[in-house]
N, C-alpha and C positions, 0 to 999 in steps of 0.2 A: 396256955403256952403261946409265946409270942412268935409269930411267923417272921423269920428274918428277912424274907423278901418284902414284907410290908415296910421295912426301914428304907427300902430303895425307891418306893413309889411315891415320892413327894411331888406335889404339883410344881414346886419351884426348886429343883435339885441344885445344891450348891456346887460351886466349881471345884472345890477341894473335897477332902474326906476327913473324918475325925482323925486326930493325931493318934498314931500308934505309940504304945509305951513299952518298947522292948526292955528287957532286963539286961542291963549292960554287963552284969556279972555272969550271965548264962554262958555256958561253953559254946564255942563256935564249931558246931558239928552239924552233920546233915539232920534236917528237921523231919519229923514224921508228918507234919501238916503245914500248909501255908497259912500263916496267921492273918486274920483280917485286920482292917479292911484290905481287900485285894484290888489293886489297880490292873485292869484288864484292857489292853490295847487289842481290839477285835479286828484290826486290819493292818497287820504288820508284814513287812518285807525285810529280807536281808540281802540287799543288792551288792553286786561286786564293785560298784562305783565307790563304796565307802570302806574305810578301815573298820572291820567288823567289831573288833574289841572296843573301839571308841563309840560306835553306835550302841552297843549293848550297855556300856557304862552310862551313856546318855539316858537310855530307857530307865535304868535304876535311879538315876538322879531325878527324873521326872516323877517317878512314883514316890520317892522319898520326900520330894518337895510338897507333894500332895498329902503327906502324912500317912501313906499306906504302909502296911506291915509286910506286904509281898507284892511282887510284880509278875504279871503273866503276859506273854506275847503270843497272840494267836496268829500264826503265819497264814498267809494267803499266797502261796507260791505259784508263780507263773512258770511257763516253760523256760528252762535254763537257769532257774534260781537254785543254786547249790549251797546256800548258806547253812541250811540245816545239816547237810552231810558233813560240811566242814566242822561244825560244832560237835557233831556226834563223833567225828574222828579225832577230836582233840587237837586239830591242827591250826589253832588260832593263837598267835603270839600275843602275850599280854593279858590272857584270860585264864582263870583256873578251868580245869576240865569240867565240862558239863556232863553229868552222869545220867545214863538212862534210868527210867523208872520201870515199874512193873507193867505200865501201859506202853504199847508200841506207839512211837511218834511223839513221845514226851521226853524232854531233857530238863534237868534241874540243877541249879547251883545253890549251895548254902550261902548264908550271909558272909560277906568279906569284912572282917574286922568289927570292932564294937560299933553299934549303931547301924550296921549293914542290914539289908533285907534279902530274903531268898528270891530267886528268879526261876520261873518255869517257861520253857519255850515249847509250844504245842503246834505240831505240824498241821497243815491244811493246804487247800488249793484255791487258785483263782482260775475260773474257766470262762471262756468266751463262747457264747452261743452262736447259732447260725445267723441270728439277727444282729450280732455284734453287741450283745448285752452282757455285761460282766455279772457272774454269779460266784460267790464265795462258798466254799465247803469248809466250815470251821470245825476243828477238833476231828479231823478225818483220820480214820485208820489207814496207815500208810500202805496196807495190803489191798485196800479197795481199788478197783479199777474204774477210774473215771476218765472221760475224754471230753475235750471241747468240740465245738462244731455242731452240737445237737440243737434242735429247737428249744426255746426257753422252757416250755412246760416239761419236756423230756429231761432237760438238765436238772431242773428243780426236783423232779421225781427221783432221778438217779442219785442226787446228793442225799436226799432224805432216806432213800432205801439203803444207802451205805452207812447210815447212822450219824452222819454229820449234820451240822446246823446249816441250812440253806439261807443265804443272805443276798439281798439285792443292794449293792453298795452304790452310793452316789459317786459320780465321776464327772469331771468337767465336760459339759455338752452331751453327756450320755443318757440323760433323762429328758431330752428334747425331741420334738417331732414324733416320727413313727415309733422310735424306741421308747420314748416316754409314754406313749399310749399303750404299748405292749406291757410295760412295767406296771402301769396303773391298772390294766385289766387283770394281770396276775395277782395283784394285791386284792382287788375286789373278789376274785375267784377264791383266794385263800381264805377269805372270811365269808364264804357263801353258805354257812350253816351246814345242813346235812348234805348239800350238794358240793361241798368243798372237796378238792382233791386230797389225797392222803398226805401230801406235803404241806397242806394249808396251815395246820396248827403250829408247825415248826418254823414257818417262814418269818424272817426278820428283814428289815431294811436297815441301812447304816448311813450315818453322816460321816464325813471325814474331814480331817484338819485342813486339807487343801481346798475346801469349798470356798468360793468367793463369797465374802460376807456383805459386800455392797449389793444392794438390791433385795428383792423379796426372797424369803425362804422357798426352796423348791416345793412345788405343789404336791409332789409325791410324799414328802415327809408329812405334810399336813393331812393328806389322805390316810396314810398309815396310822397316824396318831388318832384320827377320828374313828378309825375302826378298831382301836385298842391294840394294834400290832406293836411288837417290840421294836424300838429304834435304838440300835447300837451306835457306837462311836469308835473310830480308829484313826491312827495317824496317817496311814497310806502314803508313806514317804516315797518320792520318785527316785528313779535310778540316776541321779545327777549328783556331782560332788557337793558335799555340805548338807544334803537333805537327811543324812543319817542322824544328824543331831535331833531331828524331830521324832525319831523312833520312840515309841512308848509315851509320847507327849499328849495323847488324847485317847480317852476310853471311858469305860463304864466301871462301876465299883460293885464288887460282891462282898458281902459281910464277912465271909469266912467263919471259922477255919475250913480249909479244904484239904483232905488227905493227899499227901504227895503222890501216892500211887493211884489216885482217882481224880486227877486234875481234868483230864479230857472228858471223862464220864460226867463230872460235875458241870462242866461247861455245856455239854450237850443237854443236860437236864435243866439247868438254870437259865441260860441265856434266853430261850424263847419265852420264859415266864416273866421277864423283867418289865414288860409293858412299854408304853410310849414315853414315859418320863423317868427312866432309870437315873440314879445318881451318876454324875459324870465327874471326871477330873480333867484338868488341862483345858485346852480350848483350840480354836482355829488358828492357823498360822498367820492369817491376815491376808487381805487381797493383794497387797504389794508383793509380799514374799511368794504367794502362790503364783502370781503372774510371772515373777522372775524365774521360778522353778519350771513353769510350763514353757517359757521361752528357751531355757537351757535344754529342756528335753527335746524340743523341736530342732534346735541347733545340733544336738547330738545325733538325732535321727538323720539329718541331712548329711552330716559328716560320715556316718556309718554307710549310708547309701553310696557316697562318693568314694568309699574305701580309704578314707583318711583317719579313721578312728576304729579301734577294735571293738567288737560287739561285747 
């Protein structure tokens, strides 16, 4: 029997994915499973700075361009991000209603029109530790009680205990200096054999589309790869106008199919097993665009502090 995960562990993963071949004559009705290949953005946000319908349609276009049979957005919601609740409430003009599934914290939409692909949106959190290190809790049960401000190891333990996938995501400047050393130490401890903490086998790191591509690759990614740790990928679009077009534009590929009522459970099981070279789709935004978005974010922050721009 062929292990479908082996299809993902190529030493030179392609940028795109094998083309899906949907049956154009099939009825456009809710599907029982997300067909493969599945384009999974593992660091998604739904910021208020963008038209939500436009951003979600962009994510579908990215997945279709890559030849995917379905798209999944793994949200990493920070404080005040209410996009998931807006989608769940059906209050987004220009979008069909996203329906809940049997899993808490998962919404799905069937394909729109011939050649369309289904979409699943999976809730999750982005936490900031006491050391100001970001940790993602992917595919998190929305009833789980997690809070930021804890030490890094306590945060990773809490995320894993809640059943979510703990992820250390790359961020501009956030893996440098003391924080970088703490992240590197956590990765070493996660692969410490019998002495590894309980969260160790589930820990992943993640690249993101906004990473500056001029210069060397971050040492933490090389360290994680050398230890056989899963390296995920996500768009991580910033809360500035225009960045919503990048939503769903970078991620990893699962072979599928995945039952619609077990999307979050499948992500929790499969993501930590992908290894250091999972098949990816999309790519980095480019240093010029990333610099422009970072500058826009800092300008927005100054305006908010001055009271000239709503939060």
